[in-house]
C-alpha positions in Angstrom: -13.9 -15.5 -0.5 -12.9 -17.8 -3.8 -15.5 -20.3 -4.8 -14.6 -24.0 -3.6 -13.0 -25.5 -7.0 -11.0 -22.3 -7.7 -9.6 -22.0 -3.7 -8.3 -25.6 -3.6 -6.3 -24.6 -6.9 -5.7 -21.5 -6.1 -3.8 -22.1 -2.5 -1.2 -24.9 -3.6 -0.1 -22.5 -6.4 0.4 -19.6 -4.5 2.4 -21.4 -1.9 4.6 -23.0 -4.6 5.2 -19.6 -6.0 6.1 -17.7 -2.4 8.0 -20.9 -1.7 10.3 -20.7 -4.8 10.5 -16.9 -4.6 11.8 -17.3 -0.9 14.3 -20.2 -1.7 15.6 -17.6 -4.4 16.2 -14.9 -1.8 17.7 -17.2 0.1 20.0 -18.5 -2.3 20.9 -15.0 -3.6 21.4 -13.3 -0.5 23.3 -16.5 0.9 25.8 -16.4 -2.0 26.2 -12.8 -2.1 26.7 -11.8 1.5 25.9 -14.0 4.2 27.0 -12.3 7.0 24.7 -9.4 6.0 21.7 -11.6 5.3 22.3 -13.4 8.9 22.4 -10.3 10.5 19.5 -8.7 8.9 17.1 -11.6 10.1 
């Protein structure tokens, strides 16, 4: 496990990165092929 101080700084950063990547994927897939993007879910 990560020690206390690093853990509290690390988790929100990772959450923000994952949220940003997911948002970009949704935007790009939505612009490119909306039907296929919804069908693959």
